[in-house]
C-alpha positions as CSV (number, residue, x, y, z in Angstrom):
1,M,83.8,98.9,108.5
2,K,83.5,101.3,105.6
3,V,86.1,102.0,103.0
4,V,85.9,105.5,101.6
5,F,87.6,106.2,98.3
6,S,88.8,109.5,96.9
7,H,89.5,109.7,93.2
8,G,92.2,111.7,91.4
9,K,91.9,115.0,89.5
10,E,91.3,113.4,86.1
11,S,89.2,110.5,87.2
12,G,85.8,109.9,88.7
13,P,84.3,108.2,91.7
14,W,84.0,104.8,90.1
15,G,87.0,104.7,87.8
16,F,89.0,101.6,86.9
17,K,91.1,101.3,90.1
18,I,88.4,102.2,92.5
19,K,86.0,99.6,91.0
20,R,88.7,96.9,91.3
21,L,89.7,97.8,94.9
22,A,86.0,98.3,96.0
23,E,85.3,94.7,95.0
24,I,88.2,93.5,97.2
25,A,86.8,95.6,100.1
26,R,83.3,94.1,99.6
27,Q,84.8,90.6,99.6
28,Q,86.4,91.4,102.9
29,G,83.0,92.4,104.3
30,C,83.4,96.1,104.1
31,D,80.8,98.7,103.0
32,V,82.2,100.9,100.3
33,D,81.7,104.6,99.3
34,S,83.4,106.7,96.7
35,I,83.0,110.5,97.0
36,D,82.4,112.4,93.8
37,Y,84.7,115.4,93.4
38,T,84.3,115.9,89.7
39,N,82.9,119.4,90.1
40,L,85.8,120.5,92.4
41,K,89.3,121.3,91.0
42,D,90.7,122.7,94.3
43,P,92.2,119.8,96.4
44,D,91.5,121.6,99.7
45,I,87.8,122.1,98.9
46,R,87.8,118.3,98.2
47,V,89.2,117.8,101.7
48,E,86.3,119.8,103.1
49,R,83.8,117.7,101.1
50,L,85.4,114.4,102.4
51,L,85.3,115.7,106.0
52,A,81.6,116.7,105.6
53,E,80.9,113.1,104.4
54,L,82.9,111.6,107.2
55,E,80.9,113.5,109.9
56,K,78.0,111.2,109.0
57,E,80.0,108.1,109.8
58,V,79.2,106.4,113.1
59,D,81.5,103.4,112.6
60,D,85.2,103.1,111.9
61,F,86.4,103.8,108.4
62,I,89.4,103.3,106.1
63,L,90.4,106.0,103.7
64,V,91.8,105.2,100.2
65,G,93.0,107.9,97.8
66,S,94.6,108.0,94.4
67,S,96.7,110.9,93.1
68,M,94.9,114.2,94.2
69,G,92.6,111.8,96.1
70,G,95.6,110.6,98.1
71,Y,96.3,114.2,99.2
72,V,92.6,114.5,100.1
73,A,92.5,111.3,102.1
74,L,95.8,112.1,103.9
75,A,94.8,115.7,104.7
76,A,91.4,114.5,106.0
77,S,93.2,111.9,108.2
78,E,94.8,114.8,110.1
79,V,91.3,116.0,111.3
80,V,89.5,112.6,111.8
81,T,91.0,109.3,112.9
82,A,90.8,106.8,110.1
83,K,91.5,103.2,111.1
84,A,93.9,103.1,108.2
85,V,94.9,105.0,105.1
86,F,95.9,103.5,101.7
87,L,97.4,105.9,99.2
88,M,98.2,105.4,95.5
89,A,100.6,107.8,93.8
90,P,99.5,110.5,96.3
91,A,99.8,114.2,95.2
92,L,102.1,115.2,98.1
93,Y,104.4,118.2,98.1
94,M,102.8,119.6,95.0
95,P,103.0,123.3,94.1
96,G,99.8,125.1,94.8
97,F,98.5,122.6,97.4
98,K,97.8,124.3,100.7
99,K,99.2,121.5,102.9
100,Q,102.9,120.8,102.4
101,Q,103.4,118.9,105.7
102,H,101.2,116.1,107.0
103,A,100.6,114.7,110.4
104,S,98.0,111.9,110.1
105,K,96.1,110.6,113.1
106,S,95.9,107.2,111.5
107,P,97.9,104.4,113.0
108,H,98.4,102.6,109.7
109,I,99.4,104.2,106.4
110,E,100.6,102.4,103.3
111,I,101.6,103.9,100.0
112,V,101.9,102.5,96.5
113,H,103.8,104.6,94.0
114,A,105.3,103.8,90.5
115,W,108.9,104.4,89.8
116,S,108.1,105.9,86.3
117,D,105.3,108.2,87.5
118,G,105.6,111.2,85.2
119,V,102.9,113.2,87.1
120,I,104.0,113.0,90.7
121,P,107.6,112.0,91.4
122,A,108.1,108.8,93.4
123,E,110.5,110.9,95.5
124,N,107.5,112.7,97.0
125,S,106.2,109.5,98.4
126,I,109.6,108.4,99.5
127,K,110.0,111.7,101.4
128,Y,106.6,111.3,103.1
129,A,107.0,107.6,103.9
130,Q,110.4,108.4,105.6
131,Q,108.9,111.2,107.6
132,A,105.8,109.2,108.7
133,D,107.7,105.9,109.1
134,C,105.0,104.2,107.0
135,T,105.1,101.3,104.5
136,L,105.9,102.3,100.9
137,H,105.7,100.0,97.9
138,L,107.5,101.2,94.9
139,V,106.4,99.3,91.8
140,S,107.1,99.3,88.1
141,G,104.7,101.4,86.0
142,D,103.4,104.8,85.5
143,H,101.1,107.3,87.4
144,A,97.8,105.5,86.6
145,L,99.1,102.1,88.0
146,N,96.8,100.4,85.6
147,D,99.5,98.2,84.1
148,V,100.2,96.8,87.6
149,I,96.6,96.7,88.8
150,E,97.0,93.1,90.0
151,T,100.0,94.1,92.2
152,V,98.0,97.0,93.6
153,E,95.1,94.7,94.2
154,N,97.3,92.2,96.1
155,L,98.9,95.0,98.2
156,F,95.4,96.5,99.0
157,D,94.0,93.0,99.9
158,Q,96.9,92.5,102.3
159,F,96.6,96.0,103.7
160,L,92.9,95.6,104.3
161,T,93.4,92.2,106.0
162,R,95.9,93.8,108.4
163,A,93.8,96.9,109.0
164,L,90.7,94.8,109.8
165,T,92.4,92.6,112.3
166,T,94.1,95.3,114.4
């Protein structure tokens, strides 16, 4: 199983959160990849890059995205069937983003979002989670989720365990 990470607008492919979560994925026996979008500002062009990378995959994969990367992972999961999708403060329902409605093919989606996110309102994740009937974890903290990284790690570890056994 491969876990494919998509970073946010202001981050890079091996930022703080991705490094931490990638280690958890490796401990659970997964291969890990993180797509580099640093030269792309347009979220929908990032989706195209992710889909091009996923065309090479022969095995099942799990998509993980943070902020704009959450939008990218979710939008890609409408075209390909990811075994599961894990989103952190996903940039959903944002002005200027092409897709405003999402219909993922993935059978298992979980979201972590902070109540005090000043970049992407928690209400956006609440709205999507209600429409998709998926699991949503609302935590204390801000958009980066760095102050609650241990909580995010625990949630991701549990998510991955469930995804790998279904």
